[in-house]
Structure formats: C-alpha cells, structure tokens
C-alpha positions as CSV (number, residue, x, y, z in Angstrom):
1,M,-10.5,31.9,-68.5
2,N,-9.2,34.4,-71.1
3,K,-6.5,35.5,-68.6
4,Y,-5.0,31.8,-68.2
5,I,-4.8,31.5,-71.8
6,T,-3.2,34.9,-72.4
7,A,-0.6,34.2,-69.5
8,A,0.3,30.7,-71.1
9,L,0.8,32.4,-74.5
10,L,3.1,35.0,-73.2
11,S,5.1,32.4,-71.2
12,V,5.8,30.5,-74.3
13,A,6.7,33.6,-76.1
14,A,9.1,34.6,-73.6
15,S,11.0,31.4,-73.5
16,P,14.8,31.3,-73.9
17,A,14.6,29.2,-77.0
18,F,13.0,32.4,-78.9
19,A,15.5,34.7,-77.2
20,A,18.6,33.1,-78.8
21,T,19.0,34.0,-82.5
22,G,22.1,33.7,-84.4
23,P,25.0,31.2,-84.2
24,F,25.3,29.3,-80.8
25,I,29.0,30.5,-80.3
26,S,28.5,34.1,-80.2
27,L,28.4,36.5,-77.4
28,K,25.3,37.6,-78.8
29,N,23.9,34.6,-78.1
30,T,22.1,34.3,-74.6
31,D,22.3,30.5,-74.4
32,F,26.2,30.8,-75.0
33,V,26.6,33.4,-72.5
34,V,24.6,31.6,-69.8
35,L,26.6,28.3,-70.6
36,V,29.9,30.1,-70.4
37,A,28.9,31.8,-67.1
38,F,27.8,28.5,-65.7
39,L,30.9,26.7,-66.5
40,I,32.9,29.7,-64.8
41,F,31.1,29.5,-61.8
42,V,31.4,25.8,-61.7
43,G,35.3,26.2,-62.2
44,I,35.4,28.6,-59.4
45,L,33.7,26.3,-57.1
46,I,35.9,23.5,-58.0
47,H,39.2,25.7,-57.6
48,Y,38.1,26.9,-54.3
49,K,37.2,23.4,-53.4
50,V,33.7,24.2,-52.4
51,P,32.2,20.6,-53.2
52,S,35.0,19.1,-50.9
53,K,34.0,21.6,-48.2
54,I,30.2,21.1,-48.9
55,G,31.3,17.3,-48.3
56,E,33.1,17.9,-45.3
57,M,30.1,19.8,-44.0
58,L,27.6,17.2,-44.8
59,D,30.1,14.6,-43.6
60,G,30.4,16.5,-40.0
61,R,26.6,17.1,-40.1
62,S,26.4,13.3,-40.8
63,V,28.6,12.5,-38.0
64,A,26.9,14.9,-35.8
65,I,23.4,13.4,-36.7
66,K,24.9,10.0,-36.0
67,E,26.2,11.0,-32.5
68,D,22.8,12.4,-31.8
69,L,21.0,9.2,-32.9
70,N,23.6,7.1,-30.6
71,E,23.0,9.4,-27.8
72,A,19.1,9.3,-28.3
73,K,19.2,5.6,-28.5
74,A,21.5,5.4,-25.4
75,L,18.8,7.6,-23.9
76,R,16.0,5.6,-25.1
77,E,17.7,2.4,-23.6
78,E,18.3,4.1,-20.4
79,A,14.6,5.2,-20.2
80,Q,13.5,1.7,-20.9
81,S,15.8,0.5,-18.1
82,L,14.6,3.1,-15.7
83,L,10.8,2.4,-16.7
84,A,11.5,-1.5,-16.2
85,S,13.2,-0.6,-12.9
86,Y,10.2,1.4,-12.1
87,E,7.8,-1.3,-13.2
88,R,9.6,-3.8,-11.0
89,K,9.6,-1.5,-7.9
90,Q,6.0,-1.0,-8.4
91,K,5.2,-4.7,-8.7
92,D,7.3,-5.2,-5.5
93,V,5.6,-2.5,-3.7
94,A,2.2,-3.9,-4.9
95,E,3.3,-7.5,-3.5
96,Q,4.3,-5.9,-0.3
97,A,1.0,-3.9,0.1
98,S,-1.0,-7.1,-0.7
99,R,1.1,-8.8,2.0
100,I,0.6,-6.4,4.5
101,V,-2.9,-6.1,3.8
102,A,-3.1,-10.1,4.1
103,S,-1.0,-9.8,7.4
104,A,-3.4,-7.1,8.7
105,K,-6.4,-9.2,7.9
106,E,-4.7,-12.3,9.6
107,E,-3.9,-10.2,12.7
108,A,-7.3,-8.8,12.7
109,A,-8.9,-12.3,12.7
110,N,-6.4,-13.5,15.3
111,A,-7.2,-10.4,17.4
112,A,-10.9,-11.3,17.0
113,V,-10.4,-14.8,17.9
114,A,-8.2,-13.8,21.0
115,A,-11.0,-11.3,22.0
116,K,-13.8,-13.8,21.8
117,A,-11.5,-16.2,24.1
118,D,-10.8,-13.3,26.5
119,I,-14.4,-12.7,26.7
120,A,-15.4,-16.2,27.0
121,A,-12.7,-16.5,29.9
122,S,-14.2,-13.6,31.5
123,I,-17.8,-14.7,31.4
124,T,-16.6,-18.2,32.9
125,R,-14.7,-16.4,35.5
126,R,-17.7,-14.1,36.3
127,L,-19.9,-16.9,36.3
128,A,-17.9,-19.1,38.5
129,A,-17.5,-16.0,41.0
130,A,-21.4,-15.5,40.7
131,V,-22.0,-19.3,41.5
132,E,-19.6,-19.0,44.4
133,Q,-21.1,-15.9,45.8
134,I,-24.8,-18.0,45.7
135,A,-23.3,-20.8,47.2
136,S,-21.5,-18.5,50.0
137,A,-24.8,-16.8,50.5
138,E,-26.7,-20.3,50.6
139,A,-24.3,-21.5,53.0
140,S,-24.6,-18.2,55.3
141,A,-28.3,-18.4,55.1
142,V,-28.3,-22.2,56.3
143,K,-25.7,-21.2,58.8
144,A,-27.9,-18.5,60.0
145,V,-31.0,-20.7,60.0
146,K,-29.2,-23.5,61.9
147,D,-27.6,-20.8,64.5
148,Q,-31.4,-19.5,64.8
149,A,-32.7,-23.1,65.2
150,V,-30.0,-23.8,67.7
151,V,-30.7,-20.8,69.7
152,V,-34.6,-21.5,69.7
153,A,-33.9,-25.3,70.6
154,I,-31.6,-24.2,73.5
155,G,-34.2,-21.8,74.4
156,A,-37.0,-24.3,74.4
157,A,-34.9,-27.0,75.9
158,R,-34.0,-24.7,78.9
159,D,-37.6,-23.6,79.2
160,V,-38.5,-27.6,79.3
161,I,-35.6,-28.6,81.5
162,A,-36.4,-25.5,83.9
163,A,-40.0,-26.8,84.0
164,Q,-39.0,-30.4,84.6
165,M,-36.0,-29.8,87.1
166,D,-36.0,-29.2,90.6
167,A,-33.1,-28.2,92.8
168,K,-32.1,-31.9,93.6
169,S,-31.7,-32.9,89.9
170,S,-30.0,-29.6,89.0
171,N,-27.0,-30.1,91.5
172,A,-26.8,-33.8,90.1
173,L,-26.3,-32.4,86.5
174,I,-23.8,-29.9,87.7
175,A,-21.7,-32.6,89.5
176,E,-22.0,-34.6,86.4
177,A,-20.7,-32.1,84.2
178,I,-18.0,-31.1,86.5
179,D,-16.8,-34.6,86.7
180,A,-16.7,-34.7,82.9
181,V,-14.6,-31.7,82.6
182,E,-12.4,-33.1,85.2
183,A,-12.0,-36.5,83.3
184,K,-11.4,-34.6,80.2
185,L,-8.7,-32.5,81.6
186,H,-6.6,-35.1,83.3
C-alpha cells in the first residue's frame, strides 16, 4: 500500500505545472516552449496540406468501404436468391419424389391386381381343363364299358343263336340279309 501512495505523490510532484516557473512567455518556461512547438507542428501540417490529404485518404477509405459494403450486399442478395432457388429446386425434387413414390405404389397395386386376375384366370383354365379331362376320361370309360358290353352281348347272342339255329334257318337269315343289302344299294 505504501508503494501506491509513494507512486501517487511522485507523479503529482512531477507534473508540468510544477516544472514551469517564471513568466509564461519565456524560453525558460517549458509550457510556452511546448505550446510554440505544437503550433509550429500544426502549421507545418497545414502548410503541407496534411489534413486534406488525411481527409482524402479517409474519403477514399470511406468510398472503398462503401464499395465493399455494396459488394457484400450484392453478394448477400445473390446468395439469398441462390438459396431461394435451391430451396425451390429441393421442394420440386421432394414433390417429384413423392409423385414417383405414389406412382410406384399405384403401379405395384395395379400389378398385384393384374397378377391376381392372371392367377384367377389360370386357375379357371386349369379347372376347366381338369373338368374336360375328367369328362373325356368318363366318356372314354363309358365307351369302353359299352364296347365291352356290345362284345359280350354279341358273343352271348352268337352263342344263343348258334344253339337255336339250324342249317335251314341259317340259310334263310343269310338270304334276308343279302336282300336287305341289295335293296339299300339300289
């Protein structure tokens, strides 16, 4: 704490007000010398037009900053338009994707319906073919049974006729058959 107090006292004791003694307009008065040096410095700056050059530099810097701001604003607007364009494209692509998905679902449903219809038609055709084969087999079996019955009946009739027929009735039947064939042919 003592250090701070000592530093404060020394800084107050070394102030320019205590350094200047005597009349103000004198080369021995440091305040006057500093004032004269400052006025000469300011005069030299004004003579060489340093303030106007600094103003021109600041104006140039201001123009450059305005150009940079305008360019940044233009870039920002361009970036916003690009962003809006990409957002529209993304929205369009999302809509197109949803349409493609909906179309694919619809096509899949239609394909499923068509496949079911094809399967039903195939089953109907196979069922009809099976019924036709069964009917054909049944007709074939009935024909075979009838043929066999005819063969058996003919054999039985021949046996019965052979047992009951003698030579005279056999000649009469043959003559009748020849007459019947002759009548049909002419």
